[in-house]
C-alpha angles and dihedrals in degrees: 000000000000091000091066090046093054093046093050092048093050093047093047092050089051090060095037099246119171097221144359128219123201138156112290123250129163092237093052091047092050091049093046091050091053091050090049091048090053091049098250091117134030093229149314122230137185113227130187133004132284129309092025098040114144133195112231113199120192111210125222127220132184125234093275092053098254118138118256090235108072097173146354129204116194109212105173117049129177088258096047124028119193121205128190136184119232091257091060096055109113132184116269117234093350090306098312093103137055131231115213119208136182106224133174088261093052138270113329142153124263097257093052093045091050092048091051091044092239128145128188147132114336108227106179148319123239129189 
């Protein structure tokens, strides 16, 4: 699930790893692609064939060596799911962060969901 993906990325950035490998899932791959599109990761790649397919995530660092992901706030948990309409989607950290939602059209960031007039389950914020 995406919670494990985020935890592994944060821990790997803390010890300055180049990449992280984990078992592949469609949800994790969609979240990693959105993070890569918004320049929080270098890239996310599928490797191998089923049933041993893995997700390889390349991490991104700035010139000083700090990770591109400064913080993550998990909003929806398995015990408490939060839903919003497209009118309720607000910028994260004055536009420096990204809100990730699970919509009926798939996983997307807040800007794209608002543009397409789609609401859904709020997964997490990253900045």
